[in-house]
C-alpha positions in Angstrom: -22.4 22.2 -13.7 -19.4 20.0 -13.0 -17.7 20.0 -9.6 -13.9 20.5 -9.5 -12.0 17.6 -8.3 -10.4 18.1 -4.9 -6.6 18.2 -5.1 -4.8 15.3 -3.2 -4.3 16.0 0.5 -1.2 13.7 0.8 0.9 11.4 -1.1 2.7 7.9 -0.8 6.0 7.3 -2.7 6.0 3.9 -4.4 9.3 2.1 -5.5 9.1 -0.9 -7.7 11.5 -3.7 -8.0 12.1 -3.1 -11.8 14.2 0.0 -11.0 11.7 2.5 -12.7 11.5 6.0 -11.3 9.5 6.0 -8.1 5.9 7.2 -8.4 4.4 9.7 -6.1 0.7 8.9 -5.6 -1.6 11.6 -4.2 -4.7 10.7 -2.3 -7.5 12.3 -0.3 -9.5 10.3 2.4 -9.2 6.7 3.3 -7.7 4.4 0.6 -5.7 1.3 1.0 -2.2 1.1 -0.4 -3.4 -1.5 -2.8 -6.1 0.5 -4.2 -3.8 3.5 -4.5 -1.1 1.4 -6.4 -3.8 0.0 -8.7 -5.2 3.4 -9.4 -1.6 4.4 -10.5 -1.3 1.3 -12.6 1.6 0.0 -10.6 2.7 -3.6 -10.9 1.3 -5.1 -7.7 -0.1 -8.6 -7.3 -3.6 -9.1 -5.7 -5.0 -12.4 -6.6 -7.6 -12.4 -3.8 -8.8 -8.8 -4.8 -7.8 -7.3 -1.4 -9.3 -9.8 1.0 -6.1 -10.6 2.9 -6.2 -14.3 2.0 -3.4 -14.6 -0.5 -0.5 -12.5 0.7 0.5 -11.5 -2.8 0.1 -7.7 -2.2 3.0 -7.7 0.3 4.9 -4.4 0.3 8.0 -3.2 2.3 7.7 0.0 4.3 11.0 1.9 3.7 10.6 4.7 6.2 10.0 5.0 9.9 6.3 6.2 9.8 4.1 4.8 12.5 1.4 2.7 11.1 -1.5 1.1 12.9 -0.9 -2.5 14.0 -1.9 -5.5 11.9 -5.5 -6.5 12.1 -6.3 -10.2 12.7 -6.3 -11.2 9.0 -3.0 -9.5 8.3 -1.4 -10.9 11.5 -2.4 -14.4 10.5 -0.9 -14.0 7.0 2.2 -12.4 8.4 2.6 -15.3 11.0 2.0 -17.9 8.3 4.4 -16.3 5.7 7.1 -15.0 8.2 6.8 -11.3 7.4 9.2 -9.0 9.1 7.8 -6.0 11.0 8.3 -3.7 8.0 6.4 -6.0 5.6 2.7 -5.4 5.3 -0.2 -6.3 3.1 -1.1 -3.5 0.9 -4.8 -4.4 1.0 -4.9 -4.0 4.8 -3.0 -0.7 5.3 -4.4 2.8 4.7 -2.3 5.2 2.8 -0.6 7.7 5.0 1.1 10.9 4.2 4.8 10.7 3.6 4.9 6.9 3.5 7.5 5.3 1.3 6.8 1.8 0.0 8.6 -0.7 -2.1 6.6 -3.2 -4.2 8.8 -6.3 -4.5 
């Protein structure tokens, strides 16, 4: 017998720079913003496949939701690239309910 898929517990709203309608992406459990965006077929760069070594999955946090601080890999990239406090690497941040993100 097939198990029913669990409905998403929460969602993240993604805006893209192309002006398309924002996408609300539901999720359950721990999933990075990069994994969630890719699952939704959103146009996000990720040339290092989520290893925090390229910086191409940079996203902009649009709302004031508290996120965990940057890990060492993300902090090194942020320092190197001059990221502002609201710019994060999608591969290093877990999705959080109510988060609003813009993919540049």
